[in-house]
LUMLUM-7316 format. One record per residue (C-alpha): x, y, z; residue in one letter. Coordinates in Angstrom, 2 decimals. Layout:
<rec><east>X</east><north>Y</north><up>Z</up><rest>A</rest></rec>
...
end
This chain:
<rec><east>0.07</east><north>-0.38</north><up>-0.16</up><rest>X</rest></rec>
<rec><east>1.52</east><north>3.30</north><up>-0.99</up><rest>X</rest></rec>
<rec><east>1.91</east><north>6.35</north><up>1.73</up><rest>X</rest></rec>
<rec><east>-0.66</east><north>8.06</north><up>2.92</up><rest>X</rest></rec>
<rec><east>-1.14</east><north>11.75</north><up>4.33</up><rest>X</rest></rec>
<rec><east>-2.66</east><north>10.95</north><up>7.99</up><rest>X</rest></rec>
<rec><east>-3.88</east><north>14.58</north><up>8.95</up><rest>X</rest></rec>
<rec><east>-7.28</east><north>13.65</north><up>8.67</up><rest>X</rest></rec>
<rec><east>-7.05</east><north>10.79</north><up>10.55</up><rest>X</rest></rec>
<rec><east>-4.75</east><north>11.83</north><up>13.17</up><rest>X</rest></rec>
<rec><east>-8.07</east><north>14.72</north><up>13.18</up><rest>X</rest></rec>
<rec><east>-10.57</east><north>11.73</north><up>13.82</up><rest>X</rest></rec>
<rec><east>-8.57</east><north>10.55</north><up>16.31</up><rest>X</rest></rec>
<rec><east>-8.87</east><north>13.62</north><up>18.14</up><rest>X</rest></rec>
<rec><east>-4.71</east><north>14.10</north><up>18.36</up><rest>X</rest></rec>
<rec><east>-4.96</east><north>17.71</north><up>20.03</up><rest>X</rest></rec>
<rec><east>-1.36</east><north>19.67</north><up>21.30</up><rest>X</rest></rec>
<rec><east>-1.07</east><north>22.83</north><up>22.84</up><rest>X</rest></rec>
<rec><east>0.50</east><north>25.44</north><up>21.53</up><rest>X</rest></rec>
<rec><east>1.45</east><north>28.82</north><up>21.98</up><rest>X</rest></rec>
<rec><east>0.88</east><north>31.54</north><up>20.41</up><rest>X</rest></rec>
<rec><east>3.77</east><north>32.25</north><up>17.61</up><rest>X</rest></rec>
<rec><east>4.69</east><north>28.55</north><up>18.46</up><rest>X</rest></rec>
<rec><east>6.19</east><north>27.16</north><up>15.00</up><rest>X</rest></rec>
<rec><east>6.19</east><north>23.24</north><up>14.35</up><rest>X</rest></rec>
<rec><east>8.28</east><north>22.01</north><up>12.25</up><rest>X</rest></rec>
<rec><east>8.61</east><north>18.46</north><up>12.76</up><rest>X</rest></rec>
<rec><east>6.27</east><north>15.51</north><up>13.59</up><rest>X</rest></rec>
<rec><east>7.40</east><north>11.91</north><up>14.79</up><rest>X</rest></rec>
<rec><east>4.21</east><north>9.57</north><up>14.96</up><rest>X</rest></rec>
<rec><east>3.46</east><north>6.23</north><up>16.37</up><rest>X</rest></rec>
<rec><east>0.41</east><north>4.47</north><up>15.41</up><rest>X</rest></rec>
<rec><east>-1.39</east><north>1.23</north><up>16.74</up><rest>X</rest></rec>
<rec><east>-2.78</east><north>-0.45</north><up>14.26</up><rest>X</rest></rec>
<rec><east>-5.31</east><north>-2.91</north><up>14.37</up><rest>X</rest></rec>
<rec><east>-4.89</east><north>-5.50</north><up>11.25</up><rest>X</rest></rec>
<rec><east>-8.07</east><north>-7.01</north><up>9.54</up><rest>X</rest></rec>
<rec><east>-6.86</east><north>-10.34</north><up>11.05</up><rest>X</rest></rec>
<rec><east>-7.11</east><north>-9.08</north><up>14.28</up><rest>X</rest></rec>
<rec><east>-3.25</east><north>-8.83</north><up>14.63</up><rest>X</rest></rec>
<rec><east>-1.88</east><north>-5.77</north><up>16.60</up><rest>X</rest></rec>
<rec><east>1.37</east><north>-3.71</north><up>15.64</up><rest>X</rest></rec>
<rec><east>3.10</east><north>-0.32</north><up>15.90</up><rest>X</rest></rec>
<rec><east>3.87</east><north>1.99</north><up>12.47</up><rest>X</rest></rec>
<rec><east>5.58</east><north>5.06</north><up>12.51</up><rest>X</rest></rec>
<rec><east>5.71</east><north>8.09</north><up>10.44</up><rest>X</rest></rec>
<rec><east>8.11</east><north>11.16</north><up>9.96</up><rest>X</rest></rec>
<rec><east>7.67</east><north>14.38</north><up>8.51</up><rest>X</rest></rec>
<rec><east>9.71</east><north>14.59</north><up>5.54</up><rest>X</rest></rec>
<rec><east>12.88</east><north>16.90</north><up>7.05</up><rest>X</rest></rec>
<rec><east>13.54</east><north>14.54</north><up>9.73</up><rest>X</rest></rec>
<rec><east>16.76</east><north>13.65</north><up>9.90</up><rest>X</rest></rec>
<rec><east>17.55</east><north>10.17</north><up>11.84</up><rest>X</rest></rec>
<rec><east>19.25</east><north>12.04</north><up>14.71</up><rest>X</rest></rec>
<rec><east>16.47</east><north>14.17</north><up>15.36</up><rest>X</rest></rec>
<rec><east>13.82</east><north>11.79</north><up>15.45</up><rest>X</rest></rec>
<rec><east>16.02</east><north>9.21</north><up>17.78</up><rest>X</rest></rec>
<rec><east>16.22</east><north>12.33</north><up>20.35</up><rest>X</rest></rec>
<rec><east>12.58</east><north>13.27</north><up>19.87</up><rest>X</rest></rec>
<rec><east>11.41</east><north>9.41</north><up>20.68</up><rest>X</rest></rec>
<rec><east>13.95</east><north>9.64</north><up>23.84</up><rest>X</rest></rec>
<rec><east>13.26</east><north>12.67</north><up>24.78</up><rest>X</rest></rec>
<rec><east>9.20</east><north>11.73</north><up>24.62</up><rest>X</rest></rec>
<rec><east>10.33</east><north>8.66</north><up>26.35</up><rest>X</rest></rec>
<rec><east>11.65</east><north>11.17</north><up>29.14</up><rest>X</rest></rec>
<rec><east>8.58</east><north>13.00</north><up>29.08</up><rest>X</rest></rec>
<rec><east>5.84</east><north>10.18</north><up>29.22</up><rest>X</rest></rec>
<rec><east>7.90</east><north>8.61</north><up>32.19</up><rest>X</rest></rec>
<rec><east>7.73</east><north>11.73</north><up>34.71</up><rest>X</rest></rec>
<rec><east>11.64</east><north>13.04</north><up>34.20</up><rest>X</rest></rec>
<rec><east>11.25</east><north>15.61</north><up>32.15</up><rest>X</rest></rec>
<rec><east>10.64</east><north>19.14</north><up>34.23</up><rest>X</rest></rec>
<rec><east>9.57</east><north>22.17</north><up>31.80</up><rest>X</rest></rec>
<rec><east>11.58</east><north>25.16</north><up>32.47</up><rest>X</rest></rec>
<rec><east>8.11</east><north>27.20</north><up>32.38</up><rest>X</rest></rec>
<rec><east>7.75</east><north>24.99</north><up>35.16</up><rest>X</rest></rec>
<rec><east>10.38</east><north>26.11</north><up>37.20</up><rest>X</rest></rec>
<rec><east>10.21</east><north>29.80</north><up>37.08</up><rest>X</rest></rec>
<rec><east>8.53</east><north>31.11</north><up>39.98</up><rest>X</rest></rec>
end
């Protein structure tokens, strides 16, 4: 099956993000859980066209850190 644009799919899944005024998204690394027609489950990933492998790895590593609770936003450090 050829590559497909997934913007509408992400919208249909209710994917949202909190962006501040003036924020400029530059890259994306998406992980999707897929249920195949035979009932098997798999994970697939997609990245934006300009994303290189080292930035992809860095984004994935940062996401794991955030999910595991080890990342504190610098905004949270401000008094």
